[in-house]
N, C-alpha and C positions, 0 to 999 in steps of 0.2 A: 444557492446557486441553482436556479431553475432555467432550463432551456426554453426560451420563448420562440414562437413561431416566426417572429420578425427577424431572426438571426439570418435566415438565408436571403432577406431582402438587402442585406449589407454584404454582398458576396465579395467585394473588393477587399473590405476589411477582414473577412473570414479567410479569404484565400492568401492574404498577406501573411497569415500565420503559418502557412505550410512551409517546410523546410526549403530553403533556397536552391538546394542541389537536387531536390526530388522533381523529376520531370514527369508530369502527370501523363502525357501522351505516350512517351516511350515505355514508362513502366507498366502502362496498362496494356500496351500491345505485347510486351514481353510476358506478362502474366497471363494472356489470353482474355483478359476482361473486355478488351475493346479491339476487335479484329477488322471490321469493315464499316464503313458509313452507310447507315440506312436510317432508321427512325431516329437514332441517337447520333448527332453530328460529330462529337468529339468526346474525349475522355473527361473534360471538364464538365459537360452536361450529364454524363453518366455519374460523376461524383455528387453533383447536386442532386440527382434523383435518389441516390444511396442515402445522402444525408437527410433528405425530406422523408423517406421512408423509415430509416433507423433512427435518425437524430430526432426528428420532430414527432414520431409516432403516427404518422399517417398510414392508412391502409394502402394496399397496392392500388386500388381503384382511385382512391383520393389523390395518391401521388401522380398518377397519370392525368387525372383532371387538372391538378395544380401545374404540371409541366405544360399541358397544352395551353392553358389560360395565360401562362407566362412566356410562351413562345419558346420554351426550352427544348421540347421534344413532343412528338405525337406517336404514341404507341398504346397497346392494350395492356391490360394487367398481367395476362399470362406471358406476354413477351418480356415485360418488365420483370417478372419473377425470374425468368431464365437468364437475363442479363445480370441481375443482382447475385444469382447463385455463382455464376462465373467470376463475379467482381470480388468475392469474399477474400481470396489470397491477396489480391491487389489492395484492398482496404486494410488488410492486416499489415501490409509493408508500409503503407501510409501513417497508420497509427504507431508503429515502431520507429519510423524516422521522425515523427513529431516528438515522441518521448525521448529519443536520442538527442534531438535538437535542444529540448528544454533541460535535459540533463548536463548540457555543457555549461550551464550557469555555475560559476564557481561555488563549490559546496562549502557550507559553513563548517567550521572546525571547533572541536572542544579538546584542549590538551593534545592537538595534533591529530585528532580522530574525527571520522565523519560517521554520524549516527543514522542508521537506516533500520527500518522495520520491514519485516517480511510476513505476509499473511495471505490467505486465500478466502475467497468468498463465493458462495453458490449462486447459480442462476438456473431457473427451472422453466421448462416450456409449459404451455398451457395443459393443465389437467395431470401433470407429473406428481408423483408421491415421493419422489427422491431427487437428488441432484442430477441435472442434465449437463450443465456446464460448470466448470470451476475456473475462476479468474484468479491467477497468482499474481500478486503485486509487490514490487519493491518500492518503498516510500522514503524519500529523503526527508528527515525531521527538520533539518534547518530551513530548507526552501519551502516545505509543505507542499512538495509536488511528487507525482509518481515518476520514478526514475527507471523503472523496468516493469515489464507486463508480459504475461503469457496465458494464453486461453487454451484449456484443455477440455476434454469431455468429463464426465463425472467420474471416470476411473483414474484421472490424472492425480496422483498423490501429492500432498504437500510435503516438501522437503527443502532442506537448505541449499541443494544444488540448483534450484530454481534461479538463483541470482548469480551474476558475475561479480566477483569481488575484486577489490583493489587494496593494496597495503594501507593500513591505517583505518579501514572500515570497522565498524562495530555494528553487528546486526542483531536485533532483537527479535525473538520468536516465542510462540506460545509452546504448549505441551507436545503438540504433534511434531514438532521439529527436533525433539530431543530423540534422535535415532543414532545408534552407535556408530555406524559407517558413514554418516554424514558430517561428522563433527571434525575429524581430522583433515579432509580436503579444504574446509574454510581456513584452517590455520595455516596450511601449506601455501596459500595465496598471500599470506602476511596479514590477514584480517583476524578479528576476534569476534566472539559471539557471547550473548547472555540469552540462554533459553530456560523456559520453565520446564520442570521436570516432575514427574509423578512418581510415586513410591515404587511402582513397577514398570516404569518407562525403560529404564536400562538395568543392566546387571552391573552393580557397583562392587569394586573391590577396595581393599585398603591400598595404600600407595605401594607397599611391599608385596602386593599380590594376594594377601590373606583375605579370607571372607569378611564382608562389611556388613555389620548389623545396623541398618538404618534407624530402626525404632529405638534401639539402645542409645544411639547418639541423640536422637530427638529427646528422649526422656532425660538424658544427662545434661542437656543444655540449660544452663542456669539463666543466661541473659535472654533478652528478647531476640537479639540478632547474634549471629556467630556464623562460623565457617569451619569446614574441615577439607582436607585434600582427599580426593578419591581417584581411583583408577578405573577407567572404562574398559569393560570387557568388549572387545570389538568382534569377536566370533572369529571363525575361520575364514580367512580372505583369499587363501590360495597363494598370496604373494609372499616374498621374502619377509622374515620377522623384522619389525621395526621397533623403535623405541615405545615404551608403554605410554599411553595416553593418560596423563595426569591432569586433572582439572580441579577447580575449586567448587565446592557445593556450599552455596550460601544459604543459610537458614534463617528464617524470620517466623517468630511465634505470632499468629493472628490474635487480635483481641476477641474476647468471648462472643461479641455480637456478630463479627465476621465469621467466625467459626461455626456458630450455631446456624447462621443462615446458609452457609455452605453445606453443612450436614442435613439440613432440612431438604435442601434442593436434591441431594444425592439420595436420600431415602424416598422422596417423591418420584425421582426418575426410576429408581429400582422398582417401586411398587407398579408404576405404570407398565413396565417391561415384564412384570412378573418374575422378578429375579430377587435373590436374596443379597443383601448388601454385605460385602466383606468388611469385617470389623476393622481391618487394617487400613481400608479407604477412609472410614470415619476417623480414625486416629490421625492419618496423614493430612486430612482436611484442617487439622488445627495449625498446620504450618505452611509457609511458602517455601519452595525449594527452587533454587536457580543454580544452573550449572553455567560457569563462565571460564574462558581461557585467558582473561585479563590478569595481569600481574597484580599480586596483593599489595605491594608497596606504593603503587600509584592509584589503585582502585580498592580502598577498604570496602567492607560489606555494605555500609551505609550508602555509599556512592552506587554500588551495584544495584541495589534495591531502588535507589532514586531513578537511575538510568532506565530500569525496566519499566517504570511507571510511563515512560514516553510512548510504550507501544500502543497505548489507547488512541494516539493520534491517527494511526491507520484505521481504527474502527470508525472514527469520525469521518475518514475519507470515504470509507464504504457507505456510511450513512448518507453522505452527500450524493454519491454516485447513484445510490437506490432510491432514497426518499425524495430527493430533489431533481436528480438528473433522470429518473425513471429507468434505471438499468434493470430493475426487477420486474418490468412489465413486458417480458419477451413474448411477442404474439406468434412466432413462427415455431412450426415442428420439423419442417425440412431442415436438415443439419446445415446445408450450405447457406440457405436462406437465413437461419438463426446467426450463423457466424457473421454474415454480411450486416445483419441488423445490430449485433452486439459492437462490431468494429465501428460501425458509423455512430452508433450512440456514444461510444467512448471518445471518438474523434471530436464531436461536438462538445462533449463534456469537458475535455481537457482544454480546448480553446476558450471555453466559458471560464474555466478556473484560472487561466492565464489572464484574461481580460478582468476577471474579478480581483486578481492579485496586483493589478495596477491601480486600484482605487486606493487613495491614501488610508492609512490605518485608522480604524474606528473600532475600538473594542466594544463589544456588546455589553459589557459590564460598566463602561465608562471609564475604564483605567487608562484607555489610551490618550486621555487629555490630561493625565497627570505628568508633570515633567519629570524625567528621570534624572536622578542625581548621580548615577553611576552608569558607565557604559555596560553593555551586556556582551557576553563573552562569544556568542555565536555569530561569526562574521562571514559575509560573502567572500572576503579574500582578506587575509590578516595583514598583508603588506602593501597592497596597492589600493589606495583610496579611490581610484578611478572606476573600480568595479562597483556596480550597483546590484542589489539583491532584489529580484522580483519575488515578493513573498506575500502571504496572507497574514491577516491579523491574528489567526489562531496559532501562528508559530511564536508569538511573543511569550506565552507562558512557558514554553519549552526553553527559550533563551533566558528568561529570568531565573528559572530553577537551576539551569546550568551555571549561571553567573554565581549563584550562592554556593554551588558545589565547588567550583574552580574559577575563581576570579581572574580575569586576563584584561587589565585595562587597556592593553594595546589593540584589542579587538572590539569593534563596535558593529552593531547591526544597523545597516543603513536601508532605509525603504526608498524606492525610487519615486521620484515626483511623477505624477500623472498629469497628462496634458488634459485640458479642459474637454477636447473632442473625444479623448478616450473614456472620460467619465460620462459624458452624455451618451456616448454609444453603449457603454456597459449598462447604463440605466435602462436603455431601450431594450437591450438584448437579454438581459439577465434580471431575475427577480432576486436581488441579493438578500439573504436571510440568514446573517451569521448566527451561529449556535453559541451559546454560553459555554465556555469551557472552564471548568472548575476542577478541584482536587479529585483525583480518581483513586478508588481503592485498589490496593495491590491484589485483592482477591478477585477482581474482575478477570 
């Protein structure tokens, strides 16, 4: 999914993707992005300028030249800079409305649950030696689409409270989301989680409140996969005492090659930083530790481990946004201008993903041409066949694995038929380069 410069030549098709209830003119004036008619005649022209600068990667001067040549607006690059800085909050509102609109697509279900991944990615300004901006993304694994997004500066921490949850959600998170005070609020909404845990991420206790010796448990595990109940020490909250937070700690022993590679990486990183590696870290690298609130009768350890593998789908989404859509090429240092650039880039990237999702499925490995003998379990709507699911071909491995875990013949994943006009348009506007998706190691 690469954004092509021709995309803004098809403005009617692009603008048709905007939410129907989002009034460009009224919201721009409300946000102070567009206050009076001078060089820029209306809010739509301002949006086209922002998408040309941020979405297509033009410089300010190139954007002004492009706008004048196309009869869109006539202004200088300092004037455009000022307008774009003021438009950043408005562009953020449009992006949020666009994501909310596509999140209305009936979510795929597995055993009554919706699978979501949560992660953050860093964006750096020119010349930066550390994170300047952090993009927090919620990702629906059934539809293969972003369902929630938040942009913060480099100090915005990654935590589970970045997402809004609904009953039946299962959220997948990596190590940085295993924080003691962030787990209970997820369960209070009726959702569940599977998060990676380090040996020192949390203070773990036995279910009865006695001290818990993690390394003794690891050494005593005879099978490759197992689990144990643990109690999470949530610290002093100042609130009234509540029921102890009892979770499952699912443990899987890595194969020797995975463990050796991870230990080598850890030693190399410690040497680079001039630090001594903790022997406990080397021992813990032989195992995968997952904390989950899911019930053991419906979700045995093998299913928990298999579900967590789906988290790599959000990493592929970040790869598409950065490597293909160019989200990692931020040219601006001015904070307001940088926000405008990032929002504009994301607006076009999400529209491009939507158009790419309407192209009929064609697996890069050629598996898409193989007729399916069994329906797959991840459905756009389990009971209503009139609902079609707009999805990408890379969601197929997710659905296939879910079917093996929990077959459900009544649920079938349906791809929407694409009109020839949409196919021709997507070929002009996008450089579709689907990535091969294969089995991913749990050690990633």
